[in-house]
C-alpha positions as a printed NumPy array, in Angstrom:
array([[-32.922,  31.399, -24.062],
       [-29.989,  29.603, -25.651],
       [-28.947,  26.376, -23.827],
       [-25.657,  27.813, -22.72 ],
       [-27.382,  30.561, -20.873],
       [-29.604,  28.166, -19.131],
       [-26.5  ,  26.023, -18.122],
       [-24.886,  29.213, -16.862],
       [-28.047,  30.142, -14.654],
       [-28.246,  26.769, -13.173],
       [-24.261,  26.547, -12.718],
       [-24.621,  29.887, -10.654],
       [-27.445,  28.469,  -8.323],
       [-25.88 ,  25.163,  -7.917],
       [-22.424,  26.791,  -7.094],
       [-24.018,  28.754,  -4.473],
       [-25.651,  25.929,  -2.834],
       [-22.337,  24.253,  -2.742],
       [-20.912,  27.202,  -1.141],
       [-23.448,  27.56 ,   1.406],
       [-23.723,  23.647,   2.368],
       [-19.74 ,  23.203,   2.881],
       [-19.965,  25.833,   5.312],
       [-22.637,  24.233,   7.456],
       [-22.11 ,  22.597,  10.927],
       [-24.061,  19.497,  11.366],
       [-26.31 ,  21.683,  13.786],
       [-27.423,  23.487,  10.78 ],
       [-27.873,  20.388,   8.581],
       [-30.819,  19.262,  11.62 ],
       [-32.514,  22.451,  11.15 ],
       [-35.993,  22.734,   9.959],
       [-37.006,  24.289,   6.846],
       [-40.285,  25.765,   5.439],
       [-40.759,  22.861,   3.622],
       [-42.174,  20.98 ,   6.462],
       [-41.287,  17.546,   5.402],
       [-37.654,  18.213,   5.244],
       [-34.788,  19.744,   7.599],
       [-31.582,  21.204,   5.826],
       [-29.809,  17.825,   5.13 ],
       [-33.001,  16.402,   3.629],
       [-33.712,  19.549,   1.48 ],
       [-30.252,  19.343,  -0.026],
       [-31.067,  15.667,  -0.519],
       [-33.769,  16.82 ,  -2.807],
       [-31.754,  19.122,  -4.695],
       [-29.103,  16.288,  -5.113],
       [-31.882,  14.285,  -6.667],
       [-33.271,  17.23 ,  -8.922],
       [-30.206,  17.652, -10.648],
       [-29.163,  14.122, -10.73 ],
       [-32.154,  13.556, -12.628],
       [-30.241,  15.128, -15.53 ],
       [-27.457,  12.234, -15.361],
       [-30.437,   9.686, -15.155],
       [-32.629,  11.131, -18.153],
       [-29.61 ,  11.419, -20.701],
       [-28.428,   8.145, -19.958],
       [-32.118,   6.638, -20.858],
       [-33.554,   6.095, -24.525],
       [-34.698,   9.089, -25.863],
       [-38.541,   9.206, -26.421],
       [-39.933,   9.553, -30.099],
       [-41.131,  13.441, -29.252],
       [-41.732,  15.873, -26.606],
       [-45.261,  16.186, -24.888],
       [-44.618,  19.076, -22.696],
       [-42.326,  22.04 , -21.793],
       [-41.348,  23.917, -18.633],
       [-44.905,  25.453, -17.792],
       [-46.916,  22.302, -18.512],
       [-44.374,  20.45 , -16.518],
       [-45.23 ,  22.084, -13.19 ],
       [-49.072,  21.854, -14.384],
       [-48.77 ,  17.934, -14.051],
       [-47.267,  18.098, -10.793],
       [-49.986,  17.294,  -8.141],
       [-48.952,  17.751,  -4.732],
       [-51.42 ,  15.954,  -3.099],
       [-50.39 ,  12.477,  -4.775],
       [-46.818,  13.488,  -5.756],
       [-45.314,  15.303,  -2.366],
       [-45.204,  12.438,   0.096],
       [-42.932,  10.168,  -2.507],
       [-40.813,  13.05 ,  -3.268],
       [-40.363,  13.659,   0.485],
       [-39.391,  10.226,   1.117],
       [-36.96 ,   9.88 ,  -1.709],
       [-35.254,  13.13 ,  -0.502],
       [-35.079,  11.815,   3.104],
       [-33.589,   8.582,   1.603],
       [-30.897,  10.368,  -0.432],
       [-30.097,  12.287,   2.867],
       [-29.462,   8.862,   4.603],
       [-27.225,   7.543,   2.44 ],
       [-24.491,   9.811,   3.571],
       [-23.608,   9.826,   7.392],
       [-23.521,  13.179,   7.859],
       [-24.265,  16.439,   6.301],
       [-20.907,  17.363,   5.005],
       [-20.55 ,  14.238,   3.175],
       [-23.776,  15.03 ,   1.252],
       [-22.557,  18.365,   0.244],
       [-19.389,  17.02 ,  -0.981],
       [-21.361,  14.611,  -2.971],
       [-23.221,  17.14 ,  -4.266],
       [-20.378,  19.405,  -5.287],
       [-19.224,  16.296,  -7.329],
       [-22.312,  15.509,  -8.998],
       [-23.732,  18.711,  -9.971],
       [-21.074,  19.694, -12.371],
       [-20.922,  15.988, -13.905],
       [-24.544,  16.616, -14.662],
       [-24.2  ,  20.155, -16.17 ],
       [-21.363,  19.078, -18.264],
       [-23.389,  16.274, -19.487],
       [-26.009,  18.719, -20.515],
       [-23.509,  20.983, -22.124],
       [-22.611,  18.154, -24.715],
       [-26.123,  17.531, -25.535],
       [-28.378,  18.806, -28.175],
       [-30.618,  21.039, -26.322],
       [-33.566,  19.498, -28.566],
       [-33.065,  16.383, -27.271],
       [-36.002,  14.853, -25.704],
       [-35.952,  13.67 , -21.968],
       [-38.306,  11.536, -19.922],
       [-39.249,  12.67 , -16.38 ],
       [-41.984,  11.589, -13.729],
       [-44.38 ,  11.581, -16.671],
       [-43.928,  14.501, -19.256],
       [-41.586,  14.159, -21.81 ],
       [-39.867,  17.685, -22.872],
       [-36.729,  19.043, -24.653],
       [-33.599,  19.308, -23.013],
       [-33.678,  23.131, -22.638],
       [-37.16 ,  22.936, -21.558],
       [-36.2  ,  20.547, -18.546],
       [-33.091,  22.849, -17.764],
       [-35.686,  25.662, -17.124],
       [-37.612,  23.305, -14.32 ],
       [-34.254,  22.234, -12.799],
       [-33.329,  26.168, -12.537],
       [-36.664,  26.636, -10.594],
       [-35.989,  23.917,  -8.424],
       [-32.531,  24.847,  -7.298],
       [-33.732,  28.895,  -6.98 ],
       [-36.576,  28.243,  -4.909],
       [-35.055,  25.383,  -2.843],
       [-31.884,  27.614,  -2.559],
       [-34.185,  30.411,  -0.722],
       [-35.774,  27.817,   1.301],
       [-32.172,  27.047,   2.604],
       [-31.493,  30.391,   3.006],
       [-34.572,  31.097,   5.031],
       [-33.936,  28.154,   7.31 ],
       [-30.484,  29.576,   8.094],
       [-32.138,  32.989,   9.014],
       [-31.372,  34.659,   6.093],
       [-33.396,  36.089,   2.953],
       [-32.527,  34.243,  -0.296],
       [-31.756,  36.024,  -3.198],
       [-31.628,  34.262,  -6.327],
       [-29.277,  35.13 ,  -8.918],
       [-30.593,  37.631, -11.873],
       [-30.356,  35.007, -14.591],
       [-32.319,  32.251, -12.61 ],
       [-34.734,  34.686, -11.174],
       [-35.705,  35.792, -14.606],
       [-36.399,  32.099, -15.871],
       [-38.671,  31.399, -12.662],
       [-40.306,  34.325, -12.979],
       [-41.42 ,  33.594, -16.587],
       [-42.383,  29.951, -15.585],
       [-44.629,  31.664, -12.73 ],
       [-46.272,  34.239, -15.293],
       [-47.031,  31.068, -17.76 ],
       [-48.721,  29.612, -14.577],
       [-50.621,  32.333, -13.935],
       [-51.617,  33.179, -17.365],
       [-50.405,  36.689, -17.3  ],
       [-48.517,  39.178, -15.55 ],
       [-49.717,  39.988, -11.839],
       [-51.458,  43.561, -11.495],
       [-49.257,  46.209, -11.27 ],
       [-51.008,  47.384,  -8.131],
       [-49.485,  44.531,  -6.12 ],
       [-46.052,  46.251,  -6.62 ],
       [-44.531,  42.838,  -6.048],
       [-40.806,  42.365,  -7.   ],
       [-39.654,  39.426,  -8.358],
       [-38.703,  37.781,  -5.027],
       [-42.27 ,  38.318,  -3.673],
       [-44.071,  36.89 ,  -6.582],
       [-41.773,  33.75 ,  -6.381],
       [-42.397,  33.589,  -2.419],
       [-46.242,  33.85 ,  -3.291],
       [-46.699,  31.947,  -6.277],
       [-44.582,  29.186,  -4.942],
       [-46.884,  28.738,  -1.72 ],
       [-44.164,  30.167,   0.569],
       [-46.285,  32.708,   1.836],
       [-50.102,  33.143,   1.438],
       [-51.842,  35.855,  -0.139],
       [-52.949,  38.811,   1.937],
       [-56.37 ,  39.748,   2.031],
       [-55.617,  42.94 ,  -0.148],
       [-53.594,  40.942,  -2.289],
       [-56.569,  38.629,  -2.951],
       [-58.36 ,  41.872,  -3.765],
       [-56.187,  43.096,  -6.275],
       [-55.897,  39.668,  -7.939],
       [-59.435,  39.475,  -8.089],
       [-60.23 ,  36.438, -10.703],
       [-56.438,  35.328, -10.502],
       [-56.476,  34.85 ,  -6.748],
       [-57.918,  31.443,  -6.853],
       [-54.786,  30.311,  -8.866],
       [-52.341,  30.847,  -5.853],
       [-50.301,  28.813,  -5.103],
       [-49.305,  28.77 ,  -8.809],
       [-47.761,  25.06 ,  -8.156],
       [-47.413,  22.732,  -5.248]])
């Protein structure tokens, strides 16, 4: 997929986060999410950090070569060791802003700047992340997964079913299929949103789903 398409997919998701966040009350920002470590404000703090990483990485020296890509990037993530620090950093970001609305405004000012910087950069430019080094276009795919899945978490916290945009959902699906190693069995009759929810651990496999997956069942959740 061309870098412009990746940026368009990411921009659509970021814009929808902005629209939702700017309409929230402070009571909404305090609501718990299914990401147990975070309330809504802290979840948006995590999204802020996830996208601002583009600004940070593009300002750093370029490493000589990539050693990862968007699927392997998620295999490098270990929830047991990485999640507590990630959770704390999101909370720290949230506390930098006196109100949830202040954070929503800051988010709305930051993400267009990050996407503009990425759009002016060679998609083959290598970035350093928490460890893996990968091309900008591959890193953009990881950012699309972050924002799409966490926007679904945001919608869930507000009592709505999150529906990712078509372009973004397609990219997330490709990454999850890569992590699984093959397409899920057709007998499961999952739509792509169900696959995202199960693949990312938003819900557990049922016994029947486990039977249909067979040897693949042990790979779930596919990340984190």
